One Martini backbone bead per residue (centre of mass of N, CA, C, O) as a GRO file, in nm:
protein
  155
    1MET     BB    1   4.502   6.210   4.794
    2ALA     BB    2   4.511   6.241   4.449
    3GLY     BB    3   4.220   6.273   4.430
    4LEU     BB    4   3.917   6.395   4.409
    5TYR     BB    5   3.685   6.550   4.571
    6TYR     BB    6   3.370   6.649   4.579
    7GLU     BB    7   3.441   6.961   4.641
    8ASP     BB    8   3.642   6.986   4.381
    9PHE     BB    9   3.413   6.985   4.192
   10GLU     BB   10   3.313   7.160   3.881
   11VAL     BB   11   3.080   7.267   3.706
   12GLY     BB   12   3.229   7.264   3.367
   13ALA     BB   13   3.473   7.127   3.397
   14VAL     BB   14   3.784   7.051   3.213
   15TYR     BB   15   3.979   6.749   3.131
   16ARG     BB   16   4.296   6.701   3.000
   17HIS     BB   17   4.451   6.410   2.958
   18ALA     BB   18   4.783   6.313   2.952
   19LEU     BB   19   4.726   6.045   2.898
   20SER     BB   20   4.806   5.780   2.667
   21ARG     BB   21   4.716   5.520   2.406
   22THR     BB   22   4.828   5.248   2.220
   23VAL     BB   23   4.676   5.016   2.038
   24THR     BB   24   4.680   4.672   2.014
   25GLU     BB   25   4.634   4.353   1.910
   26ALA     BB   26   4.692   4.230   2.192
   27ASP     BB   27   4.478   4.382   2.347
   28ASN     BB   28   4.228   4.278   2.187
   29MET     BB   29   4.275   3.975   2.218
   30LEU     BB   30   4.286   3.953   2.522
   31PHE     BB   31   4.020   4.086   2.596
   32SER     BB   32   3.837   3.898   2.425
   33ASN     BB   33   3.928   3.633   2.562
   34MET     BB   34   3.875   3.717   2.867
   35THR     BB   35   3.554   3.767   2.771
   36LEU     BB   36   3.450   3.548   2.571
   37ASN     BB   37   3.486   3.706   2.271
   38PRO     BB   38   3.427   3.573   1.932
   39GLN     BB   39   3.420   3.818   1.761
   40PRO     BB   40   3.537   3.874   1.440
   41LEU     BB   41   3.566   4.187   1.444
   42HIS     BB   42   3.819   4.138   1.667
   43ILE     BB   43   3.982   3.826   1.578
   44ASP     BB   44   3.938   3.834   1.231
   45ARG     BB   45   4.105   3.945   0.964
   46HIS     BB   46   3.988   3.786   0.725
   47PHE     BB   47   3.689   3.855   0.786
   48CYS     BB   48   3.728   4.168   0.767
   49GLU     BB   49   3.845   4.194   0.476
   50ARG     BB   50   3.572   4.050   0.342
   51HIS     BB   51   3.298   4.142   0.561
   52THR     BB   52   3.379   4.449   0.602
   53GLU     BB   53   3.391   4.802   0.588
   54TRP     BB   54   3.689   4.814   0.731
   55GLY     BB   55   3.916   4.572   0.667
   56GLN     BB   56   3.932   4.539   0.985
   57PRO     BB   57   3.980   4.521   1.306
   58ILE     BB   58   3.807   4.599   1.593
   59VAL     BB   59   3.781   4.727   1.884
   60ASN     BB   60   3.671   4.653   2.176
   61SER     BB   61   3.441   4.855   2.332
   62LEU     BB   62   3.507   4.782   2.628
   63PHE     BB   63   3.805   4.858   2.610
   64THR     BB   64   3.760   5.143   2.540
   65LEU     BB   65   3.599   5.226   2.785
   66GLY     BB   66   3.814   5.147   2.997
   67LEU     BB   67   4.036   5.330   2.897
   68LEU     BB   68   3.894   5.595   2.925
   69ILE     BB   69   3.856   5.582   3.230
   70GLY     BB   70   4.151   5.513   3.308
   71ILE     BB   71   4.280   5.785   3.213
   72SER     BB   72   4.125   5.956   3.444
   73VAL     BB   73   4.221   5.865   3.731
   74ASN     BB   74   4.476   6.023   3.810
   75ASP     BB   75   4.310   6.311   3.789
   76LEU     BB   76   4.026   6.231   3.970
   77THR     BB   77   4.000   5.917   4.152
   78ILE     BB   78   4.239   5.843   4.314
   79GLY     BB   79   4.122   5.718   4.629
   80THR     BB   80   3.809   5.883   4.601
   81THR     BB   81   3.647   5.648   4.516
   82VAL     BB   82   3.383   5.429   4.577
   83GLY     BB   83   3.206   5.427   4.294
   84ASN     BB   84   3.016   5.303   4.041
   85LEU     BB   85   2.667   5.370   3.941
   86GLY     BB   86   2.701   5.445   3.624
   87MET     BB   87   2.614   5.420   3.268
   88LYS     BB   88   2.535   5.644   3.004
   89GLU     BB   89   2.524   5.720   2.679
   90THR     BB   90   2.685   5.515   2.530
   91ARG     BB   91   2.928   5.569   2.262
   92PHE     BB   92   3.052   5.471   1.915
   93PRO     BB   93   3.112   5.673   1.638
   94HIS     BB   94   3.392   5.524   1.601
   95PRO     BB   95   3.633   5.325   1.541
   96LEU     BB   96   3.885   5.124   1.674
   97PHE     BB   97   4.226   5.059   1.601
   98HIS     BB   98   4.499   4.927   1.541
   99GLY     BB   99   4.731   5.192   1.631
  100ASP     BB  100   4.565   5.360   1.791
  101THR     BB  101   4.531   5.669   1.970
  102VAL     BB  102   4.433   5.759   2.300
  103TYR     BB  103   4.235   6.036   2.402
  104ALA     BB  104   4.125   6.238   2.693
  105SER     BB  105   3.822   6.365   2.844
  106THR     BB  106   3.659   6.575   3.100
  107LYS     BB  107   3.331   6.649   3.222
  108VAL     BB  108   3.148   6.832   3.446
  109VAL     BB  109   2.793   6.813   3.478
  110ALA     BB  110   2.740   6.709   3.778
  111LYS     BB  111   2.616   6.755   4.133
  112ARG     BB  112   2.549   6.572   4.453
  113GLU     BB  113   2.426   6.493   4.725
  114SER     BB  114   2.376   6.256   4.928
  115ARG     BB  115   2.070   6.105   5.071
  116SER     BB  116   2.224   5.867   5.261
  117ARG     BB  117   2.517   6.012   5.275
  118GLY     BB  118   2.774   6.218   5.440
  119ASP     BB  119   3.056   6.097   5.279
  120VAL     BB  120   2.915   6.162   5.003
  121GLY     BB  121   2.908   6.215   4.642
  122LEU     BB  122   2.776   6.300   4.320
  123VAL     BB  123   2.925   6.254   4.000
  124GLU     BB  124   2.896   6.381   3.666
  125LEU     BB  125   3.066   6.229   3.382
  126GLU     BB  126   3.218   6.328   3.067
  127HIS     BB  127   3.355   6.101   2.856
  128THR     BB  128   3.621   6.143   2.604
  129ALA     BB  129   3.733   5.985   2.301
  130VAL     BB  130   4.030   6.009   2.091
  131ASN     BB  131   4.211   6.006   1.827
  132GLN     BB  132   4.486   6.114   1.647
  133ASP     BB  133   4.251   6.271   1.455
  134ASP     BB  134   4.010   6.373   1.649
  135VAL     BB  135   3.824   6.125   1.665
  136VAL     BB  136   3.544   6.001   1.791
  137VAL     BB  137   3.516   5.681   1.986
  138ALA     BB  138   3.406   5.787   2.280
  139VAL     BB  139   3.119   5.804   2.506
  140THR     BB  140   3.032   5.893   2.853
  141LEU     BB  141   2.807   5.872   3.130
  142ARG     BB  142   2.917   5.914   3.466
  143THR     BB  143   2.860   5.789   3.795
  144ALA     BB  144   3.013   5.900   4.095
  145MET     BB  145   3.131   5.803   4.399
  146MET     BB  146   3.247   6.052   4.636
  147LYS     BB  147   3.452   6.160   4.850
  148LYS     BB  148   3.466   6.351   5.128
  149ARG     BB  149   3.654   6.583   5.302
  150HIS     BB  150   3.372   6.690   5.455
  151PRO     BB  151   3.176   6.535   5.645
  152THR     BB  152   2.853   6.475   5.724
  153VAL     BB  153   2.629   6.451   5.983
  154ASP     BB  154   2.397   6.232   6.063
  155VAL     BB  155   2.060   6.273   6.221
   0.00000   0.00000   0.00000
């Protein structure tokens, strides 16, 4: 598999992901409509120009989060993750706008053996997204259940 196994992760390691993505108005509209989110902050330019401090639509934060984690997949987890156990301390310190380009990095914060399964381990990853001006637009702390290269036998 192309992804890292549990044993490959080292606490403190930082990965700067090569993939980046410019977000379009179509991305934001499609995602907001697919998730039945009618928030005018995302889909109504006229509303945003007149009634928000930003003067333009902001990208749906869940799209931003999904893009952030998605950018990391090729480098870290493709084919070796069993699943996400959760995300916490997710924050969006600055909005993402149509036309912004997202860059991402991941830091390995912690890891531990699974207490119930000998074939997996848990890895805590801090994902950070910045825009083209190096302004942080999203951060999340994610716990991923990762396959082991050398599973231990449960007794």
